[in-house]
C-alpha positions as CSV (number, residue, x, y, z in Angstrom):
1,X,-18.2,37.4,-41.4
2,X,-19.4,40.1,-43.6
3,X,-19.8,43.3,-41.5
4,X,-21.9,45.0,-44.2
5,X,-24.7,42.4,-44.2
6,X,-25.5,42.9,-40.5
7,X,-25.7,45.7,-38.1
8,X,-22.3,46.3,-36.5
9,X,-23.5,46.0,-32.9
10,X,-26.6,45.0,-31.0
11,X,-27.3,45.9,-27.3
12,X,-29.8,43.8,-25.4
13,X,-31.1,45.8,-22.5
14,X,-32.0,44.0,-19.2
15,X,-33.0,45.0,-15.7
16,X,-30.3,45.3,-13.1
17,X,-28.8,47.6,-10.5
18,X,-26.9,50.6,-12.0
19,X,-23.2,50.8,-11.4
20,X,-20.5,53.3,-12.0
21,X,-19.0,51.3,-14.8
22,X,-19.4,51.8,-18.5
23,X,-18.0,50.0,-21.6
24,X,-16.8,51.9,-24.7
25,X,-17.1,49.9,-27.9
26,X,-14.6,50.7,-30.7
27,X,-15.7,48.6,-33.7
28,X,-13.6,47.8,-36.7
29,X,-15.7,50.0,-39.1
30,X,-15.1,53.1,-36.9
31,X,-18.4,52.9,-35.0
32,X,-18.2,53.8,-31.3
33,X,-20.8,53.2,-28.6
34,X,-20.9,53.6,-24.9
35,X,-22.8,51.0,-22.7
36,X,-23.6,51.7,-19.0
37,X,-23.1,48.4,-17.2
38,X,-25.6,46.9,-14.7
39,X,-25.0,44.2,-12.1
40,X,-25.1,40.7,-13.4
41,X,-23.5,38.7,-16.2
42,X,-22.8,40.2,-19.6
43,X,-22.1,38.0,-22.6
44,X,-20.1,39.4,-25.5
45,X,-19.9,37.6,-28.9
46,X,-21.3,37.3,-32.4
47,X,-24.2,35.1,-31.3
48,X,-27.6,36.8,-31.1
49,X,-28.1,35.3,-27.7
50,X,-25.2,37.4,-26.3
51,X,-26.0,40.7,-24.5
52,X,-23.5,42.6,-26.7
53,X,-23.6,41.2,-30.2
54,X,-20.5,42.2,-32.3
55,X,-20.2,41.4,-36.1
56,X,-16.5,42.2,-36.4
57,X,-14.0,39.9,-37.8
58,X,-12.5,37.4,-35.4
59,X,-15.3,37.5,-32.8
60,X,-16.5,34.1,-31.7
61,X,-20.2,33.3,-30.9
62,X,-19.5,33.6,-27.2
63,X,-16.1,35.3,-27.0
64,X,-16.0,36.6,-23.4
65,X,-18.2,37.2,-20.3
66,X,-18.2,40.1,-17.8
67,X,-19.3,39.6,-14.2
68,X,-20.4,43.0,-13.2
69,X,-20.6,43.9,-9.5
70,X,-21.2,47.1,-7.6
71,X,-17.5,47.6,-6.9
72,X,-15.7,45.5,-9.5
73,X,-15.8,43.9,-12.9
74,X,-14.3,40.5,-13.7
75,X,-13.7,39.3,-17.3
76,X,-13.6,35.6,-18.2
77,X,-12.5,34.8,-21.8
78,X,-14.6,32.1,-23.3
79,X,-12.4,31.5,-26.3
80,X,-8.9,32.5,-27.3
81,X,-7.4,34.7,-28.4
82,X,-8.7,37.4,-26.0
83,X,-6.2,40.2,-25.1
84,X,-6.2,42.4,-22.0
85,X,-4.1,45.5,-22.7
86,X,-2.3,43.5,-25.4
87,X,-1.6,40.4,-23.3
88,X,-3.4,37.0,-23.2
89,X,-5.0,36.1,-19.9
90,X,-7.3,33.5,-18.3
91,X,-9.4,35.4,-15.8
92,X,-8.8,38.9,-14.4
93,X,-10.4,41.8,-12.6
94,X,-10.7,44.9,-14.8
95,X,-9.6,48.3,-13.7
96,X,-10.6,51.7,-15.2
97,X,-8.9,52.2,-18.5
98,X,-8.3,48.5,-19.2
99,X,-8.9,47.5,-22.9
100,X,-10.1,44.2,-24.2
101,X,-9.3,43.1,-27.8
102,X,-12.0,40.8,-29.4
103,X,-11.0,40.3,-33.0
104,X,-11.0,43.7,-34.6
105,X,-13.2,45.2,-31.9
106,X,-11.8,47.0,-28.8
107,X,-13.7,47.4,-25.5
108,X,-12.5,49.8,-22.9
109,X,-13.7,50.0,-19.3
110,X,-14.5,53.6,-18.3
111,X,-16.5,55.4,-15.6
112,X,-20.1,56.0,-16.3
113,X,-20.8,59.7,-16.6
114,X,-24.4,59.7,-18.0
115,X,-27.5,58.3,-16.3
116,X,-29.1,55.2,-17.8
117,X,-31.7,56.2,-20.3
118,X,-32.3,53.0,-22.2
119,X,-35.5,51.0,-22.3
120,X,-35.8,47.5,-20.9
121,X,-37.3,44.7,-22.9
122,X,-39.5,42.3,-21.0
123,X,-38.7,39.4,-23.4
124,X,-34.9,39.6,-22.6
125,X,-34.4,38.2,-19.1
126,X,-30.6,37.8,-19.1
127,X,-28.5,40.3,-17.1
128,X,-27.0,42.8,-19.6
129,X,-26.3,46.4,-20.3
130,X,-28.2,49.6,-20.9
131,X,-27.6,52.2,-23.6
132,X,-26.2,55.6,-22.5
133,X,-27.6,57.4,-25.5
134,X,-30.2,55.2,-27.2
135,X,-31.5,56.1,-30.6
136,X,-35.0,57.1,-31.4
137,X,-36.4,53.6,-31.9
138,X,-39.3,51.8,-30.3
139,X,-37.6,48.4,-29.8
140,X,-34.0,47.8,-28.4
141,X,-33.4,44.9,-30.8
142,X,-33.9,47.3,-33.8
143,X,-32.3,50.3,-32.2
144,X,-29.2,50.0,-34.5
145,X,-30.9,48.2,-37.4
146,X,-29.8,50.2,-40.4
147,X,-29.1,47.5,-42.9
148,X,-31.7,45.8,-45.2
149,X,-31.2,42.6,-43.3
150,X,-32.6,44.3,-40.2
151,X,-35.6,45.6,-42.1
152,X,-36.3,42.1,-43.5
153,X,-36.0,40.6,-40.0
154,X,-38.6,43.2,-38.7
155,X,-41.0,42.3,-41.5
156,X,-40.6,38.6,-40.6
157,X,-41.2,39.3,-36.9
158,X,-44.4,41.0,-37.9
159,X,-45.3,38.0,-40.0
160,X,-44.8,35.7,-36.9
161,X,-46.9,38.1,-34.9
162,X,-44.5,38.4,-32.0
163,X,-41.1,40.1,-31.6
164,X,-37.6,38.5,-31.4
165,X,-38.8,35.0,-30.9
166,X,-35.5,33.2,-31.7
167,X,-33.6,35.7,-29.5
168,X,-35.9,35.3,-26.5
169,X,-35.9,31.5,-26.8
170,X,-32.1,31.3,-27.1
171,X,-31.8,33.6,-24.1
172,X,-34.1,31.4,-22.1
173,X,-32.0,28.4,-23.0
174,X,-28.9,30.3,-22.1
175,X,-30.3,31.3,-18.7
176,X,-31.4,27.7,-17.9
177,X,-28.0,26.3,-19.0
178,X,-26.1,29.0,-17.1
179,X,-28.2,28.2,-14.0
180,X,-27.5,24.5,-14.2
181,X,-23.8,25.1,-14.8
182,X,-23.7,27.5,-11.8
183,X,-25.3,24.9,-9.6
184,X,-23.0,22.2,-10.7
185,X,-20.0,24.5,-10.3
186,X,-21.2,25.4,-6.8
187,X,-21.6,21.7,-5.9
188,X,-18.2,20.9,-7.2
189,X,-16.7,23.8,-5.2
190,X,-18.4,22.7,-2.1
191,X,-17.1,19.2,-2.6
192,X,-13.5,20.5,-3.1
193,X,-13.8,22.6,0.0
194,X,-15.1,19.6,2.0
195,X,-12.1,17.5,0.8
196,X,-9.7,20.3,1.7
197,X,-11.2,20.6,5.2
198,X,-11.0,16.9,5.7
199,X,-7.4,16.8,4.6
200,X,-6.6,19.7,7.0
201,X,-8.4,17.8,9.8
202,X,-6.4,14.7,9.0
203,X,-3.1,16.6,9.0
204,X,-4.0,18.2,12.4
205,X,-4.9,14.7,13.8
206,X,-1.7,13.3,12.5
207,X,0.3,16.1,14.2
208,X,-1.6,15.4,17.5
209,X,-0.9,11.7,17.2
210,X,2.8,12.4,16.5
211,X,3.0,14.7,19.6
212,X,1.3,12.1,21.8
213,X,3.7,9.5,20.5
214,X,6.7,11.7,21.3
215,X,5.3,12.3,24.8
216,X,4.8,8.6,25.4
217,X,8.3,7.7,24.2
218,X,9.8,10.4,26.4
219,X,7.8,9.3,29.4
220,X,8.7,5.7,28.7
221,X,12.4,6.4,28.5
222,X,12.3,8.6,31.6
223,X,10.4,5.9,33.6
224,X,12.8,3.2,32.4
225,X,15.8,5.2,33.4
226,X,14.4,6.0,36.9
227,X,13.5,2.4,37.4
228,X,17.0,1.2,36.4
229,X,18.6,3.7,38.8
230,X,16.2,2.8,41.6
231,X,16.8,-0.9,41.2
232,X,20.6,-0.5,41.1
233,X,20.4,1.6,44.3
234,X,18.2,-1.0,46.0
235,X,20.5,-3.8,45.0
236,X,23.6,-2.0,46.2
237,X,22.0,-1.0,49.5
238,X,20.7,-4.6,50.1
239,X,24.2,-6.0,49.5
240,X,25.8,-3.5,51.9
241,X,23.2,-4.1,54.5
242,X,23.7,-7.9,54.3
243,X,27.5,-7.5,54.7
244,X,27.2,-5.1,57.6
245,X,24.6,-7.4,59.3
246,X,27.0,-10.4,59.0
247,X,29.8,-8.3,60.5
248,X,27.6,-7.2,63.3
249,X,26.6,-10.8,64.1
250,X,30.3,-11.9,64.2
251,X,31.2,-9.0,66.5
252,X,28.3,-9.8,68.8
253,X,29.4,-13.5,69.0
254,X,33.0,-12.5,69.8
255,X,31.7,-10.0,72.3
256,X,29.6,-12.6,74.1
257,X,32.6,-15.1,74.2
258,X,34.9,-12.4,75.5
259,X,32.4,-11.4,78.2
260,X,32.1,-15.1,79.3
261,X,35.9,-15.5,79.4
262,X,36.2,-12.3,81.3
263,X,33.6,-13.4,83.9
264,X,35.5,-16.7,84.4
265,X,38.9,-14.9,84.7
266,X,37.5,-12.5,87.2
267,X,36.1,-15.3,89.3
268,X,39.5,-17.1,89.2
269,X,41.2,-13.8,90.0
270,X,39.0,-13.2,93.0
271,X,39.6,-16.8,94.2
272,X,43.4,-16.4,93.8
273,X,43.4,-13.0,95.6
274,X,41.4,-14.5,98.4
275,X,43.7,-17.5,98.7
276,X,46.8,-15.2,98.5
277,X,45.3,-13.1,101.3
278,X,44.8,-16.2,103.4
279,X,48.4,-17.2,102.7
280,X,49.7,-13.8,103.7
281,X,47.8,-14.1,107.0
282,X,49.3,-17.5,107.6
283,X,52.8,-16.2,106.9
284,X,52.3,-13.3,109.1
285,X,51.1,-15.5,111.9
286,X,54.1,-17.8,111.4
287,X,56.4,-14.8,111.4
288,X,54.9,-13.5,114.6
289,X,55.1,-16.9,116.2
290,X,58.7,-17.2,115.1
291,X,59.5,-13.8,116.4
292,X,57.9,-14.5,119.8
293,X,59.7,-17.8,120.1
294,X,63.0,-16.1,119.2
295,X,62.5,-13.4,121.7
296,X,61.5,-15.7,124.5
297,X,64.4,-17.9,124.4
298,X,67.9,-16.6,124.0
299,X,69.1,-20.1,124.0
300,X,67.1,-20.7,121.1
301,X,68.7,-17.7,119.5
302,X,72.1,-18.8,120.4
303,X,71.5,-22.3,119.3
304,X,69.5,-21.1,116.2
305,X,66.0,-22.0,115.2
306,X,65.1,-25.6,115.2
307,X,65.1,-27.5,112.0
308,X,61.3,-28.0,112.2
309,X,60.6,-24.4,112.4
310,X,63.1,-23.7,109.6
311,X,61.5,-26.3,107.4
312,X,58.0,-25.0,108.1
313,X,59.3,-21.4,107.4
314,X,60.8,-22.5,104.2
315,X,57.7,-24.3,103.1
316,X,55.7,-21.3,104.0
317,X,58.0,-19.1,102.0
318,X,57.8,-21.5,99.1
319,X,54.0,-21.4,99.2
320,X,54.1,-17.7,99.5
321,X,56.4,-17.5,96.5
322,X,54.0,-19.8,94.5
323,X,51.1,-17.6,95.6
324,X,53.0,-14.5,94.5
325,X,53.7,-16.1,91.1
326,X,50.0,-17.1,90.8
327,X,49.1,-13.5,91.8
328,X,51.4,-12.2,89.1
329,X,49.8,-14.6,86.6
330,X,46.4,-13.4,87.7
331,X,47.4,-9.8,87.4
332,X,48.6,-10.5,83.8
333,X,45.3,-12.2,83.1
334,X,43.5,-9.2,84.6
335,X,45.4,-6.9,82.3
336,X,44.5,-9.1,79.4
337,X,40.9,-8.9,80.4
338,X,41.2,-5.2,80.7
339,X,42.4,-5.1,77.1
340,X,39.5,-7.4,76.2
341,X,37.1,-4.9,77.9
342,X,38.7,-2.1,75.8
343,X,38.2,-4.3,72.7
344,X,34.6,-4.9,73.8
345,X,34.0,-1.2,74.2
346,X,35.4,-0.7,70.7
347,X,33.1,-3.5,69.4
348,X,30.2,-1.9,71.2
349,X,31.1,1.4,69.5
350,X,31.4,-0.4,66.1
351,X,28.0,-2.0,66.7
352,X,26.5,1.4,67.5
353,X,28.1,2.8,64.4
354,X,26.6,-0.1,62.3
355,X,23.3,0.5,63.9
356,X,23.5,4.2,62.8
357,X,24.5,3.1,59.3
358,X,21.5,0.7,59.4
359,X,19.3,3.7,60.2
360,X,20.7,5.6,57.3
361,X,20.2,2.6,55.1
362,X,16.6,2.4,56.4
363,X,16.1,6.1,55.5
364,X,17.6,5.5,52.1
365,X,15.4,2.5,51.6
366,X,12.3,4.6,52.6
367,X,13.4,7.2,50.1
368,X,13.6,4.5,47.4
369,X,10.2,3.2,48.5
370,X,8.8,6.8,48.0
371,X,10.6,6.9,44.6
372,X,8.9,3.6,43.6
373,X,5.5,5.0,44.7
374,X,6.1,8.1,42.6
375,X,7.0,5.8,39.7
376,X,3.8,3.8,40.2
377,X,1.9,7.1,40.2
378,X,3.6,8.0,36.9
379,X,2.6,4.6,35.6
380,X,-1.0,5.3,36.5
381,X,-0.8,8.7,34.8
382,X,0.7,6.9,31.7
383,X,-2.2,4.5,31.7
384,X,-4.6,7.5,31.9
385,X,-2.8,9.1,29.0
386,X,-3.1,5.8,27.2
387,X,-6.9,5.7,27.9
388,X,-7.1,9.3,26.6
389,X,-5.1,8.4,23.6
390,X,-7.5,5.4,22.9
391,X,-10.4,7.8,23.3
392,X,-8.8,10.1,20.8
393,X,-8.2,7.2,18.5
394,X,-11.9,6.2,18.8
395,X,-12.9,9.8,18.0
396,X,-10.5,9.7,15.0
397,X,-12.1,6.4,14.0
398,X,-15.5,8.0,14.0
399,X,-14.1,11.1,12.1
400,X,-12.5,8.8,9.5
401,X,-15.8,6.9,9.1
402,X,-17.5,10.2,8.5
403,X,-14.8,11.1,6.0
404,X,-15.1,7.8,4.3
405,X,-18.9,8.3,3.9
406,X,-18.2,11.8,2.6
407,X,-15.7,10.6,0.1
408,X,-18.0,7.8,-1.0
409,X,-20.8,10.4,-1.5
410,X,-18.3,12.6,-3.5
411,X,-17.4,9.6,-5.6
412,X,-21.0,8.9,-6.4
413,X,-21.5,12.6,-7.3
414,X,-18.4,12.4,-9.6
415,X,-19.8,9.3,-11.3
416,X,-23.1,11.2,-11.8
417,X,-21.2,14.1,-13.2
418,X,-19.2,11.8,-15.5
419,X,-22.4,10.3,-16.8
420,X,-23.9,13.7,-17.4
421,X,-20.7,14.8,-19.2
422,X,-20.9,11.7,-21.5
423,X,-24.5,12.5,-22.3
424,X,-23.6,16.1,-23.0
425,X,-20.8,15.0,-25.2
426,X,-23.2,12.9,-27.3
427,X,-25.6,15.9,-27.5
428,X,-22.6,18.1,-28.6
429,X,-21.8,15.6,-31.3
430,X,-25.4,15.7,-32.6
431,X,-25.4,19.5,-32.4
432,X,-22.1,19.6,-34.3
433,X,-23.5,17.4,-37.0
434,X,-26.6,19.6,-37.2
435,X,-24.4,22.7,-37.3
436,X,-22.4,21.3,-40.2
437,X,-25.6,20.6,-42.1
438,X,-27.0,24.1,-41.5
439,X,-23.7,25.7,-42.4
440,X,-23.7,23.8,-45.8
441,X,-27.1,25.5,-46.6
442,X,-26.2,29.0,-45.2
443,X,-25.5,30.6,-48.7
444,X,-28.7,29.2,-50.3
445,X,-31.3,31.6,-51.7
446,X,-35.0,30.8,-51.6
447,X,-37.3,31.0,-54.7
448,X,-40.8,31.9,-53.5
449,X,-42.2,33.7,-50.5
450,X,-44.6,31.0,-49.6
451,X,-41.9,28.3,-49.5
452,X,-39.7,30.6,-47.4
453,X,-42.6,31.1,-44.9
454,X,-43.2,27.3,-44.8
455,X,-39.5,26.6,-44.3
456,X,-39.4,29.2,-41.5
457,X,-42.4,27.6,-39.9
458,X,-40.6,24.2,-40.0
459,X,-37.5,25.9,-38.4
460,X,-39.7,27.3,-35.7
461,X,-41.1,23.8,-35.1
462,X,-37.6,22.5,-34.9
463,X,-36.8,25.2,-32.4
464,X,-39.8,24.2,-30.3
465,X,-38.7,20.6,-30.4
466,X,-35.2,21.6,-29.4
467,X,-36.6,23.7,-26.6
468,X,-38.6,20.6,-25.5
469,X,-35.4,18.6,-25.6
470,X,-33.6,21.2,-23.6
471,X,-36.4,21.3,-21.0
472,X,-36.0,17.6,-20.7
473,X,-32.2,18.1,-20.2
474,X,-33.0,20.8,-17.5
475,X,-35.4,18.3,-15.8
476,X,-32.6,15.8,-15.8
477,X,-30.3,18.3,-14.3
478,X,-32.8,19.0,-11.6
479,X,-33.1,15.3,-10.9
480,X,-29.3,15.2,-10.7
481,X,-29.4,17.9,-8.0
482,X,-32.0,15.9,-6.0
483,X,-29.8,12.9,-6.2
484,X,-27.3,14.5,-3.8
485,X,-30.0,14.8,-1.1
486,X,-32.0,11.6,-1.9
487,X,-29.3,8.9,-2.1
488,X,-31.6,6.1,-1.0
489,X,-33.6,6.5,-4.3
490,X,-30.5,6.9,-6.5
491,X,-31.0,3.8,-8.6
492,X,-34.6,4.5,-9.4
493,X,-33.8,8.1,-10.4
494,X,-30.9,7.0,-12.5
495,X,-33.2,4.7,-14.4
496,X,-35.7,7.6,-14.9
497,X,-32.9,9.8,-16.0
498,X,-31.5,7.2,-18.4
499,X,-35.0,6.7,-19.9
500,X,-35.4,10.5,-20.3
501,X,-32.0,10.8,-22.0
502,X,-32.8,8.0,-24.3
503,X,-36.0,9.7,-25.3
504,X,-34.1,12.9,-25.7
505,X,-31.6,11.2,-27.9
506,X,-34.4,9.6,-30.0
507,X,-36.0,13.0,-30.3
508,X,-32.7,14.6,-31.3
509,X,-32.1,11.8,-33.9
510,X,-35.6,12.5,-35.2
511,X,-34.8,16.3,-35.4
512,X,-31.6,15.4,-37.2
513,X,-33.5,13.3,-39.7
514,X,-36.0,16.2,-40.2
515,X,-33.1,18.5,-40.7
516,X,-31.7,16.1,-43.4
517,X,-35.1,16.5,-45.1
518,X,-34.8,20.3,-44.6
519,X,-31.4,20.3,-46.2
520,X,-32.8,18.4,-49.2
521,X,-35.6,21.0,-49.5
522,X,-33.1,23.8,-49.2
523,X,-31.0,22.3,-52.0
524,X,-34.1,22.1,-54.1
525,X,-34.9,25.7,-53.3
526,X,-31.3,26.6,-54.2
527,X,-31.8,24.9,-57.6
528,X,-35.1,26.8,-58.0
529,X,-33.3,30.0,-57.1
530,X,-30.7,29.3,-59.7
531,X,-33.4,28.8,-62.3
532,X,-35.1,32.0,-61.1
533,X,-31.9,33.9,-61.6
534,X,-31.6,32.5,-65.1
535,X,-35.1,33.6,-65.8
536,X,-34.4,37.0,-64.4
537,X,-31.5,37.4,-66.8
538,X,-33.6,36.5,-69.7
539,X,-36.6,38.6,-68.8
540,X,-36.4,42.3,-69.3
541,X,-39.8,43.7,-68.6
542,X,-40.2,45.7,-65.3
543,X,-42.9,43.5,-63.8
544,X,-40.6,40.5,-63.8
545,X,-37.8,42.7,-62.3
546,X,-40.3,43.9,-59.6
547,X,-41.3,40.3,-58.8
548,X,-37.6,39.4,-58.4
549,X,-37.0,42.4,-56.2
550,X,-40.0,41.5,-54.1
551,X,-38.6,37.9,-53.6
552,X,-35.2,39.1,-52.6
553,X,-36.1,40.3,-49.1
554,X,-37.7,37.0,-48.2
555,X,-34.6,35.1,-49.4
556,X,-32.3,37.4,-47.4
557,X,-34.5,36.9,-44.3
558,X,-34.2,33.1,-44.6
559,X,-30.5,33.4,-44.9
560,X,-30.4,35.6,-41.8
561,X,-32.5,33.2,-39.9
562,X,-30.3,30.3,-41.0
563,X,-27.2,32.2,-40.0
564,X,-28.7,33.0,-36.6
565,X,-29.5,29.3,-36.2
566,X,-25.9,28.5,-37.1
567,X,-24.7,31.0,-34.5
568,X,-26.9,29.6,-31.9
569,X,-25.8,26.0,-32.6
570,X,-22.1,27.2,-32.5
571,X,-22.7,28.9,-29.1
572,X,-24.5,25.9,-27.7
573,X,-21.7,23.7,-29.0
574,X,-19.0,25.9,-27.4
575,X,-20.9,25.9,-24.1
576,X,-21.3,22.2,-24.2
577,X,-17.6,21.7,-24.9
578,X,-16.7,24.1,-22.1
579,X,-19.1,22.2,-19.7
580,X,-17.6,18.9,-20.6
581,X,-14.1,20.2,-20.1
582,X,-15.0,21.8,-16.7
583,X,-16.6,18.5,-15.6
584,X,-13.5,16.6,-16.7
585,X,-11.3,19.0,-14.8
586,X,-13.5,18.7,-11.7
587,X,-13.4,15.0,-11.9
588,X,-9.6,14.9,-12.1
589,X,-9.3,17.3,-9.1
590,X,-11.7,15.3,-7.0
591,X,-9.9,12.1,-7.9
592,X,-6.6,13.7,-6.8
593,X,-8.2,14.8,-3.6
594,X,-9.5,11.3,-3.0
595,X,-6.1,9.8,-3.7
596,X,-4.4,12.2,-1.3
597,X,-7.1,11.5,1.3
598,X,-6.5,7.7,1.0
599,X,-2.8,8.1,1.3
600,X,-3.2,10.3,4.4
601,X,-5.5,7.7,6.0
602,X,-3.0,4.9,5.1
603,X,-0.1,6.8,6.8
604,X,-2.3,7.6,9.8
605,X,-3.1,3.9,10.2
606,X,0.6,2.9,9.9
607,X,1.6,5.5,12.6
608,X,-1.2,4.3,14.9
609,X,0.0,0.7,14.6
610,X,3.6,1.8,15.3
611,X,2.5,3.8,18.3
612,X,0.5,0.9,19.7
613,X,3.5,-1.4,19.2
614,X,5.9,0.9,21.0
615,X,3.5,1.4,23.9
616,X,3.1,-2.3,24.2
617,X,6.9,-2.8,24.4
618,X,7.2,-0.1,27.0
619,X,4.4,-1.6,29.2
620,X,6.0,-5.1,29.0
621,X,9.4,-3.8,29.9
622,X,8.0,-1.8,32.8
623,X,6.1,-4.9,34.0
624,X,9.3,-7.0,33.9
625,X,11.2,-4.3,35.9
626,X,8.5,-4.2,38.6
627,X,8.4,-8.0,38.8
628,X,12.2,-8.1,39.3
629,X,11.9,-5.4,42.0
630,X,9.3,-7.5,43.7
631,X,11.5,-10.6,43.7
632,X,14.4,-8.6,45.1
633,X,12.2,-7.2,47.9
634,X,10.8,-10.6,48.7
635,X,14.4,-12.1,49.0
636,X,15.4,-9.2,51.2
637,X,12.4,-9.7,53.5
638,X,13.4,-13.2,54.7
639,X,15.4,-11.9,57.7
640,X,13.6,-10.8,60.8
641,X,15.1,-7.3,60.8
642,X,12.4,-4.6,61.3
643,X,13.5,-2.8,58.2
644,X,13.3,-5.9,56.1
645,X,9.9,-6.8,57.7
646,X,8.7,-3.3,56.7
647,X,10.0,-3.9,53.2
648,X,8.3,-7.3,53.0
649,X,5.0,-5.7,54.1
650,X,5.2,-3.0,51.5
651,X,6.0,-5.2,48.6
652,X,2.5,-6.7,48.0
653,X,0.9,-3.3,48.0
654,X,3.0,-2.0,45.2
655,X,2.7,-5.2,43.3
656,X,-1.1,-5.2,43.7
657,X,-1.4,-1.6,42.5
658,X,0.6,-2.4,39.4
659,X,-1.5,-5.5,38.6
660,X,-4.7,-3.5,39.2
661,X,-3.5,-0.8,36.8
662,X,-3.1,-3.2,33.9
663,X,-6.3,-5.1,33.3
664,X,-6.6,-8.1,31.1
665,X,-8.8,-6.2,28.6
666,X,-6.2,-3.5,28.1
667,X,-3.4,-6.1,27.7
668,X,-5.5,-8.0,25.1
669,X,-6.3,-4.7,23.2
670,X,-2.7,-3.7,23.1
671,X,-1.7,-7.2,21.9
672,X,-4.3,-7.0,19.1
673,X,-3.0,-3.6,18.1
674,X,0.6,-4.9,18.1
675,X,-0.4,-7.9,15.9
676,X,-2.3,-5.8,13.4
677,X,-5.7,-7.5,14.0
678,X,-7.5,-4.2,14.4
679,X,-11.0,-4.7,12.9
680,X,-11.3,-1.0,12.3
681,X,-8.3,-1.0,10.0
682,X,-9.7,-4.1,8.1
683,X,-13.0,-2.2,7.6
684,X,-11.3,1.0,6.6
685,X,-9.2,-0.6,3.8
686,X,-11.8,-3.2,2.6
687,X,-13.0,-3.3,-1.0
688,X,-16.6,-2.9,0.1
689,X,-15.8,0.4,1.8
690,X,-13.5,1.8,-0.9
691,X,-14.4,1.2,-4.5
692,X,-11.3,3.0,-5.8
693,X,-9.1,2.5,-2.7
694,X,-6.4,-0.1,-2.1
695,X,-7.4,-3.8,-2.0
696,X,-7.4,-5.8,1.2
697,X,-4.1,-7.5,0.1
698,X,-2.4,-4.2,-0.1
699,X,-3.6,-3.0,3.3
700,X,-0.6,-2.7,5.7
701,X,-0.5,-4.7,8.9
702,X,1.6,-3.6,11.8
């Protein structure tokens, strides 16, 4: 770019809140200016639509943008290379003293020390900068116009009867395009934030489900251990109780037999004692009679007792001896019965001890009954926790449904953005072709002033047509914004938008064809300019020279306007390319978020199925244990012992409470979860619900 053909810098003043920031411009030709910054956006580049227009070497049409705030200044490089303090960067917040290098120009952020004294142009509506020390000029666009090209542009402005028409039009286009880009960026940012919030919510839900699963596993293991211990204790106590009961029955039978034998022996002993007493009386009577007879008759003494009395005495003595032997036998029997009575006392003591042990066993059994009741209470609490978990799962189902709707909406928005990016790419291609055509005719010189004015009028008409096409594009962007809130009428609006874009494409093709004609006219004008130069070389009179000099400003003005047109097309092309790149990046990010979201929901479904399967196994195992306990209690309750009767009476209550705690609906639901026939999972991973998600064949079944 030739720095001598244009003014070195242009400052477009716009309204905005003053700040404490200022920008020092150090240009390549040694020019230095200071610009007081105002709040808003400040575009820097070589395009006339920028707020600060630089004509230095290496400066792109839109080189960088400054976002000016009351307390900070951020710089966003639009093209590379852009250096901050000698280093390349992507986006940064500027501090006092930081220097930006744009080609051969250097811009340094300083503190504003002079009040704003610049004038604001009503035609320039973009947020820009104000001059600290403006020159004595009536219009900001011509404040630094010191070159002949600026004077020719001013004469052309007066010819069109309004000031800075291309600049104002380009700035309006830039403002509309920036507004649409800002709205799309805001919508994409909101979508990313929504996806991040949904992912965080899914992570928290997964952590809660994992905690519930651990709690259920721990409770299941604890209840299983307690039931095993209680059942083993009950079995051991029942076996001991049965053995002690058998022993007690045997001892009672032996005791009854011993008591009967003792009664018989006592009766026999009493009879023998009575008979022995009678025998003793008879012997005593015989002895008294014998003594009396012996004392009465001495003859009898001398002669000795008679044989009859001696025989009777011997028989009596023999009977007495037999009675004494019977008495001895009865005494031995009595001693034996005494020993039996001692054994009976020991047996009674043993029975009392067994009864005491039976009371202890009853207390132990009552304790086990209380333990079983506590386990039943824990089981009821587990069922309540299961119900709470199912309620949480239902809530999670609703949340996942909402997430699915949000992701589908985001997917539709991404498709709309992709279509818009494709349309913008086509428009960029057309503008690039137009830019190449205008660049080919940039160095052409015009022959006559009337033809130059006609060509400029045609260019103005092309500008108006381009503005109409851009207004159509802005209307399409507004329709795209309304699509997000009016999804029911999406198909109709898409058709309207496609029709409008086709008309815009047709209009752009028509403009391209007209520009082809314009290029041909410019080539003809170039040939006429060459002929005019040859004529100027041949002619030597002053009038011809004056006419050639008068024609030169018009030719320079046309070249300037063509160069401005080229710059505007370059800027628009760069903005369109940047927009397409941003939309592509946003699409990739949203697709990654959707993939991560689908993977998280898949893992959540798998964990829910595993948790339901484990809970079903624990319930079935607990039910089997309770049924075995009921059977043991029923077998123990056959005897008529009071403790066993109490056990038999308590068994149906516990069994009924357990059966009441597990309803048929809950068992069916748990079985469905274990078999993987959950309709929610089928709906979640169906092709109709997820256009880009996994197919129904790839959906896991637990």
